[in-house]
C-alpha beads as a LAMMPS data file, in Angstrom:
LAMMPS data file: protein, C-alpha beads

283 atoms
282 bonds

1 atom types
1 bond types

-500.0 500.0 xlo xhi
-500.0 500.0 ylo yhi
-500.0 500.0 zlo zhi

Masses

1 110.0

Atoms # bond

1 1 1 408.823 328.485 -184.531
2 1 1 410.333 325.903 -186.810
3 1 1 412.929 326.858 -189.300
4 1 1 414.164 324.398 -191.880
5 1 1 416.842 324.382 -194.539
6 1 1 416.348 323.123 -198.052
7 1 1 419.018 322.965 -200.862
8 1 1 420.965 325.139 -203.193
9 1 1 422.042 323.202 -206.289
10 1 1 425.320 324.031 -207.979
11 1 1 425.640 323.450 -211.759
12 1 1 429.045 321.954 -212.479
13 1 1 431.194 323.939 -214.931
14 1 1 433.056 321.675 -217.362
15 1 1 436.191 323.014 -219.035
16 1 1 437.735 321.109 -221.961
17 1 1 441.508 321.381 -222.286
18 1 1 443.351 320.602 -225.560
19 1 1 445.613 317.558 -225.061
20 1 1 449.345 317.980 -225.739
21 1 1 451.445 315.007 -226.874
22 1 1 454.277 314.372 -224.410
23 1 1 457.810 314.666 -225.697
24 1 1 459.764 311.476 -226.290
25 1 1 460.872 309.991 -223.026
26 1 1 458.549 312.148 -220.966
27 1 1 456.381 310.468 -218.436
28 1 1 452.665 310.414 -219.104
29 1 1 450.795 312.968 -217.023
30 1 1 448.744 311.559 -214.169
31 1 1 445.089 310.929 -214.888
32 1 1 442.825 313.051 -212.689
33 1 1 439.473 311.908 -211.426
34 1 1 436.416 313.635 -212.913
35 1 1 434.961 316.396 -210.744
36 1 1 432.106 315.426 -208.497
37 1 1 428.888 317.368 -208.161
38 1 1 428.278 319.094 -204.811
39 1 1 424.984 320.252 -203.406
40 1 1 423.914 322.073 -200.246
41 1 1 420.374 322.351 -198.797
42 1 1 418.211 325.179 -200.123
43 1 1 416.647 327.407 -197.449
44 1 1 412.865 327.250 -197.506
45 1 1 412.459 329.981 -194.885
46 1 1 410.727 329.939 -191.523
47 1 1 407.413 328.213 -190.949
48 1 1 404.335 329.203 -188.978
49 1 1 403.805 325.663 -187.793
50 1 1 403.417 325.495 -184.033
51 1 1 401.465 327.213 -181.249
52 1 1 401.088 330.994 -180.966
53 1 1 399.572 333.185 -178.252
54 1 1 397.146 335.784 -179.610
55 1 1 397.987 338.979 -177.743
56 1 1 395.784 342.034 -177.941
57 1 1 398.025 345.062 -178.471
58 1 1 395.304 347.241 -176.952
59 1 1 392.843 345.948 -174.343
60 1 1 389.519 345.717 -176.105
61 1 1 387.232 342.980 -174.936
62 1 1 384.177 344.417 -176.695
63 1 1 385.381 344.191 -180.276
64 1 1 384.718 340.534 -181.102
65 1 1 384.464 337.087 -179.613
66 1 1 387.051 336.540 -176.858
67 1 1 390.386 335.895 -178.586
68 1 1 392.898 337.444 -176.192
69 1 1 395.490 334.992 -174.925
70 1 1 393.933 332.124 -176.805
71 1 1 396.199 329.659 -178.591
72 1 1 396.431 329.661 -182.387
73 1 1 397.725 326.312 -183.657
74 1 1 399.172 326.260 -187.188
75 1 1 399.903 323.033 -189.025
76 1 1 400.600 322.676 -192.721
77 1 1 399.141 326.055 -193.663
78 1 1 395.970 325.724 -191.607
79 1 1 395.318 327.719 -188.442
80 1 1 392.960 326.755 -185.611
81 1 1 392.102 329.416 -183.047
82 1 1 390.543 327.992 -179.930
83 1 1 388.121 330.798 -179.048
84 1 1 385.151 329.465 -177.107
85 1 1 383.269 326.244 -177.764
86 1 1 383.904 326.207 -181.506
87 1 1 387.336 327.140 -182.954
88 1 1 387.933 329.436 -185.924
89 1 1 389.712 327.604 -188.723
90 1 1 391.274 328.684 -192.010
91 1 1 394.457 329.277 -194.015
92 1 1 397.541 330.601 -192.190
93 1 1 400.346 331.558 -194.577
94 1 1 403.832 333.002 -194.245
95 1 1 405.387 334.579 -197.384
96 1 1 408.687 336.306 -196.715
97 1 1 408.007 338.114 -193.477
98 1 1 404.291 338.623 -194.160
99 1 1 401.736 336.583 -192.195
100 1 1 398.151 336.312 -193.489
101 1 1 395.294 334.556 -191.748
102 1 1 391.677 334.039 -192.634
103 1 1 389.880 332.231 -189.841
104 1 1 386.131 331.695 -189.534
105 1 1 383.367 329.662 -188.013
106 1 1 379.648 329.343 -188.586
107 1 1 378.447 328.181 -185.146
108 1 1 377.469 328.955 -182.416
109 1 1 377.821 332.380 -184.068
110 1 1 379.115 333.430 -187.466
111 1 1 382.571 334.997 -186.963
112 1 1 385.588 335.716 -189.141
113 1 1 389.024 337.127 -188.431
114 1 1 391.435 338.364 -191.143
115 1 1 394.973 339.317 -190.162
116 1 1 397.882 340.750 -192.075
117 1 1 401.008 340.984 -189.908
118 1 1 404.766 341.346 -190.224
119 1 1 407.023 338.724 -188.602
120 1 1 409.807 340.656 -186.885
121 1 1 413.390 339.567 -186.191
122 1 1 412.339 338.822 -182.612
123 1 1 409.913 336.162 -183.825
124 1 1 406.754 338.177 -183.017
125 1 1 404.171 338.845 -185.746
126 1 1 402.519 342.297 -185.381
127 1 1 399.550 343.528 -187.334
128 1 1 395.947 344.667 -187.412
129 1 1 393.049 342.224 -187.727
130 1 1 389.671 342.841 -189.346
131 1 1 386.916 341.061 -187.427
132 1 1 383.274 340.667 -188.293
133 1 1 380.288 338.490 -187.828
134 1 1 376.716 338.102 -186.597
135 1 1 375.746 338.437 -182.960
136 1 1 374.027 335.424 -181.308
137 1 1 370.549 336.890 -181.899
138 1 1 371.151 336.689 -185.642
139 1 1 369.573 340.097 -186.358
140 1 1 372.601 342.362 -186.202
141 1 1 376.336 342.071 -186.665
142 1 1 379.661 343.729 -185.946
143 1 1 382.719 344.859 -187.816
144 1 1 385.903 346.250 -186.295
145 1 1 389.657 346.428 -186.429
146 1 1 391.885 345.281 -183.565
147 1 1 395.680 345.489 -183.269
148 1 1 397.185 342.225 -182.170
149 1 1 400.399 340.214 -182.064
150 1 1 401.265 336.533 -182.370
151 1 1 403.872 335.395 -179.875
152 1 1 405.387 331.929 -180.091
153 1 1 404.052 329.816 -177.231
154 1 1 406.338 327.841 -174.963
155 1 1 406.155 324.087 -174.695
156 1 1 404.200 322.585 -171.808
157 1 1 406.077 323.034 -168.541
158 1 1 405.613 322.438 -164.855
159 1 1 405.127 325.256 -162.361
160 1 1 408.610 326.711 -161.698
161 1 1 410.292 327.117 -158.314
162 1 1 408.754 329.886 -156.203
163 1 1 411.988 331.932 -156.131
164 1 1 411.738 332.283 -159.907
165 1 1 409.882 335.550 -159.199
166 1 1 412.744 336.973 -157.083
167 1 1 414.139 340.253 -158.386
168 1 1 413.044 343.813 -159.033
169 1 1 409.865 344.406 -161.056
170 1 1 408.539 347.704 -162.415
171 1 1 404.990 348.792 -163.251
172 1 1 404.439 349.040 -167.024
173 1 1 401.971 351.857 -166.500
174 1 1 403.958 354.092 -164.146
175 1 1 407.385 352.645 -165.081
176 1 1 409.062 354.294 -162.071
177 1 1 407.059 352.288 -159.481
178 1 1 409.176 349.242 -158.739
179 1 1 409.150 346.523 -156.090
180 1 1 411.654 343.911 -155.024
181 1 1 410.764 340.315 -154.227
182 1 1 413.230 338.222 -152.182
183 1 1 412.985 335.469 -149.597
184 1 1 409.192 335.324 -149.872
185 1 1 408.686 339.027 -149.137
186 1 1 407.735 342.133 -151.146
187 1 1 409.128 345.609 -150.694
188 1 1 409.007 348.898 -152.556
189 1 1 412.381 349.387 -154.208
190 1 1 414.791 350.833 -151.641
191 1 1 412.466 350.131 -148.683
192 1 1 412.328 347.294 -146.140
193 1 1 409.895 344.451 -146.846
194 1 1 406.266 345.218 -145.918
195 1 1 404.401 342.160 -147.286
196 1 1 404.873 338.430 -147.057
197 1 1 404.020 336.027 -149.848
198 1 1 401.927 332.923 -149.395
199 1 1 402.679 329.559 -150.993
200 1 1 402.175 329.516 -154.790
201 1 1 399.259 327.628 -156.296
202 1 1 398.165 326.957 -159.855
203 1 1 394.391 327.513 -159.404
204 1 1 393.861 326.166 -162.930
205 1 1 395.627 329.152 -164.519
206 1 1 397.594 326.694 -166.625
207 1 1 401.149 325.646 -165.938
208 1 1 403.609 327.190 -165.512
209 1 1 401.627 330.297 -164.505
210 1 1 400.630 330.517 -160.839
211 1 1 399.183 332.848 -158.211
212 1 1 400.317 333.854 -154.745
213 1 1 398.996 336.304 -152.179
214 1 1 400.856 339.247 -150.580
215 1 1 399.801 339.942 -146.984
216 1 1 400.966 343.036 -145.007
217 1 1 403.369 342.255 -142.193
218 1 1 401.952 344.801 -139.748
219 1 1 399.337 343.739 -137.245
220 1 1 396.575 345.851 -138.763
221 1 1 395.996 343.539 -141.665
222 1 1 394.136 344.497 -144.815
223 1 1 395.658 345.932 -147.967
224 1 1 396.699 342.579 -149.326
225 1 1 396.765 341.740 -153.032
226 1 1 397.188 338.819 -155.382
227 1 1 400.169 338.264 -157.676
228 1 1 399.846 336.184 -160.796
229 1 1 403.141 335.086 -162.355
230 1 1 403.653 333.917 -165.952
231 1 1 407.040 333.315 -167.601
232 1 1 407.667 334.517 -171.158
233 1 1 405.884 332.470 -173.815
234 1 1 402.982 331.567 -171.563
235 1 1 399.679 333.173 -170.704
236 1 1 397.019 332.643 -168.061
237 1 1 394.263 330.498 -169.532
238 1 1 391.226 332.708 -170.142
239 1 1 388.503 332.005 -167.574
240 1 1 390.899 330.000 -165.380
241 1 1 391.549 330.433 -161.687
242 1 1 388.199 331.967 -160.955
243 1 1 388.940 335.031 -163.120
244 1 1 385.860 335.749 -165.218
245 1 1 386.729 336.735 -168.783
246 1 1 389.947 337.883 -170.351
247 1 1 393.145 338.551 -168.511
248 1 1 393.946 341.831 -170.276
249 1 1 396.386 344.369 -168.848
250 1 1 397.496 347.625 -170.480
251 1 1 401.044 347.367 -171.917
252 1 1 401.049 343.582 -171.536
253 1 1 403.644 341.578 -173.511
254 1 1 403.548 337.809 -173.158
255 1 1 406.980 337.433 -174.756
256 1 1 408.481 338.419 -171.369
257 1 1 408.139 337.295 -167.776
258 1 1 405.228 339.131 -166.129
259 1 1 403.728 339.722 -162.730
260 1 1 400.068 340.726 -162.625
261 1 1 398.988 342.552 -159.472
262 1 1 395.329 342.873 -158.535
263 1 1 392.879 343.357 -155.721
264 1 1 389.930 342.966 -158.043
265 1 1 390.494 340.594 -160.976
266 1 1 390.320 340.761 -163.936
267 1 1 391.487 344.381 -163.520
268 1 1 395.249 343.916 -163.484
269 1 1 398.424 345.935 -163.362
270 1 1 401.332 344.330 -165.203
271 1 1 404.927 344.432 -163.996
272 1 1 408.077 343.423 -165.956
273 1 1 411.533 342.670 -164.654
274 1 1 413.418 345.954 -164.367
275 1 1 415.986 344.891 -166.979
276 1 1 413.189 343.872 -169.422
277 1 1 410.949 346.901 -169.025
278 1 1 412.161 349.022 -171.962
279 1 1 412.132 346.107 -174.402
280 1 1 408.755 344.810 -173.200
281 1 1 407.074 348.189 -173.667
282 1 1 408.077 348.287 -177.361
283 1 1 405.432 345.586 -178.024

Bonds

1 1 1 2
2 1 2 3
3 1 3 4
4 1 4 5
5 1 5 6
6 1 6 7
7 1 7 8
8 1 8 9
9 1 9 10
10 1 10 11
11 1 11 12
12 1 12 13
13 1 13 14
14 1 14 15
15 1 15 16
16 1 16 17
17 1 17 18
18 1 18 19
19 1 19 20
20 1 20 21
21 1 21 22
22 1 22 23
23 1 23 24
24 1 24 25
25 1 25 26
26 1 26 27
27 1 27 28
28 1 28 29
29 1 29 30
30 1 30 31
31 1 31 32
32 1 32 33
33 1 33 34
34 1 34 35
35 1 35 36
36 1 36 37
37 1 37 38
38 1 38 39
39 1 39 40
40 1 40 41
41 1 41 42
42 1 42 43
43 1 43 44
44 1 44 45
45 1 45 46
46 1 46 47
47 1 47 48
48 1 48 49
49 1 49 50
50 1 50 51
51 1 51 52
52 1 52 53
53 1 53 54
54 1 54 55
55 1 55 56
56 1 56 57
57 1 57 58
58 1 58 59
59 1 59 60
60 1 60 61
61 1 61 62
62 1 62 63
63 1 63 64
64 1 64 65
65 1 65 66
66 1 66 67
67 1 67 68
68 1 68 69
69 1 69 70
70 1 70 71
71 1 71 72
72 1 72 73
73 1 73 74
74 1 74 75
75 1 75 76
76 1 76 77
77 1 77 78
78 1 78 79
79 1 79 80
80 1 80 81
81 1 81 82
82 1 82 83
83 1 83 84
84 1 84 85
85 1 85 86
86 1 86 87
87 1 87 88
88 1 88 89
89 1 89 90
90 1 90 91
91 1 91 92
92 1 92 93
93 1 93 94
94 1 94 95
95 1 95 96
96 1 96 97
97 1 97 98
98 1 98 99
99 1 99 100
100 1 100 101
101 1 101 102
102 1 102 103
103 1 103 104
104 1 104 105
105 1 105 106
106 1 106 107
107 1 107 108
108 1 108 109
109 1 109 110
110 1 110 111
111 1 111 112
112 1 112 113
113 1 113 114
114 1 114 115
115 1 115 116
116 1 116 117
117 1 117 118
118 1 118 119
119 1 119 120
120 1 120 121
121 1 121 122
122 1 122 123
123 1 123 124
124 1 124 125
125 1 125 126
126 1 126 127
127 1 127 128
128 1 128 129
129 1 129 130
130 1 130 131
131 1 131 132
132 1 132 133
133 1 133 134
134 1 134 135
135 1 135 136
136 1 136 137
137 1 137 138
138 1 138 139
139 1 139 140
140 1 140 141
141 1 141 142
142 1 142 143
143 1 143 144
144 1 144 145
145 1 145 146
146 1 146 147
147 1 147 148
148 1 148 149
149 1 149 150
150 1 150 151
151 1 151 152
152 1 152 153
153 1 153 154
154 1 154 155
155 1 155 156
156 1 156 157
157 1 157 158
158 1 158 159
159 1 159 160
160 1 160 161
161 1 161 162
162 1 162 163
163 1 163 164
164 1 164 165
165 1 165 166
166 1 166 167
167 1 167 168
168 1 168 169
169 1 169 170
170 1 170 171
171 1 171 172
172 1 172 173
173 1 173 174
174 1 174 175
175 1 175 176
176 1 176 177
177 1 177 178
178 1 178 179
179 1 179 180
180 1 180 181
181 1 181 182
182 1 182 183
183 1 183 184
184 1 184 185
185 1 185 186
186 1 186 187
187 1 187 188
188 1 188 189
189 1 189 190
190 1 190 191
191 1 191 192
192 1 192 193
193 1 193 194
194 1 194 195
195 1 195 196
196 1 196 197
197 1 197 198
198 1 198 199
199 1 199 200
200 1 200 201
201 1 201 202
202 1 202 203
203 1 203 204
204 1 204 205
205 1 205 206
206 1 206 207
207 1 207 208
208 1 208 209
209 1 209 210
210 1 210 211
211 1 211 212
212 1 212 213
213 1 213 214
214 1 214 215
215 1 215 216
216 1 216 217
217 1 217 218
218 1 218 219
219 1 219 220
220 1 220 221
221 1 221 222
222 1 222 223
223 1 223 224
224 1 224 225
225 1 225 226
226 1 226 227
227 1 227 228
228 1 228 229
229 1 229 230
230 1 230 231
231 1 231 232
232 1 232 233
233 1 233 234
234 1 234 235
235 1 235 236
236 1 236 237
237 1 237 238
238 1 238 239
239 1 239 240
240 1 240 241
241 1 241 242
242 1 242 243
243 1 243 244
244 1 244 245
245 1 245 246
246 1 246 247
247 1 247 248
248 1 248 249
249 1 249 250
250 1 250 251
251 1 251 252
252 1 252 253
253 1 253 254
254 1 254 255
255 1 255 256
256 1 256 257
257 1 257 258
258 1 258 259
259 1 259 260
260 1 260 261
261 1 261 262
262 1 262 263
263 1 263 264
264 1 264 265
265 1 265 266
266 1 266 267
267 1 267 268
268 1 268 269
269 1 269 270
270 1 270 271
271 1 271 272
272 1 272 273
273 1 273 274
274 1 274 275
275 1 275 276
276 1 276 277
277 1 277 278
278 1 278 279
279 1 279 280
280 1 280 281
281 1 281 282
282 1 282 283
C-alpha cells in the first residue's frame, strides 16, 4: 500500500505593538526581521493503489466466477480484477478506513461484484461482497454474498532458498498437529524425521511459491505427499502447476507464510509457522 503525506497550512498571526520613543541618549532598539510563513505537508491518507490478493474468508467455489487468489490491481480509483479471460473493472475507493468496490463485466458472462470492507491497522481490508450475474446460458442468473479479504500483494520475487521452509509448522484445522522441517527432512514435532523432501520446483505456481515432495524414509514406500510453499503476500496462481481450479484451504490467510499439504490437489490442508498460528487464524 502506498501512503502519502500532503500539507497542513499554518495561518500567520500578526501582532501589532505600540512603538515607544527611546529616551534621550538611549540606543535605538534593533530592527527584527518580519516573521516568515511556515508550512508542513497535509496528510491525504492511505491509498488503495497497488496490487491486492482477493482471499476468500470461507472456501466457496460455487458462489460466483472464480475470484479466489486473483489479483486486484487498483490505480487512480479504478480497480481491475483479473478473473478469467475478461477482467472485472470499476471504481475502487477508500474513504477513511472504508473500502468500496463496484466491479463488473459484460462478457463472456455478465458478472458484478460489490464490496464494502474495513481497512484494518494490519493493512488487510475485510468485508462481505455481493455478487450477481447471468450464467453462460443466458437464461438464469445467480446472486449471493461471500466474505472476503484484500491482502496487499508482494512485489515480484524469485523462488527463495529451499531452507526458507525450515522450522515448526502447525495445522490450521487441528492446531495441535505440528511438524518440523530441517535439513531436507520432515518429522512430527518431537519425533525423529520420517520423510525426506525432494528438490523444490516452481511448476508454474508463480514465483516465489513452489512445490516439493515428501517421501517416506522406510523401505516400504507409499504414503508420500506434496508440499506447496508460499511466503506471506503471495498466492499460488489459480490453475497453475497442474492444479485444476482454485487453491482454497479452510483457515487460509495469505498475509502469512503457508505450507499446503496434499495427496489429492486441490484438496489442501494449510499449515502456518507455529509462532504465527494464533495471529493467522484471526483472519
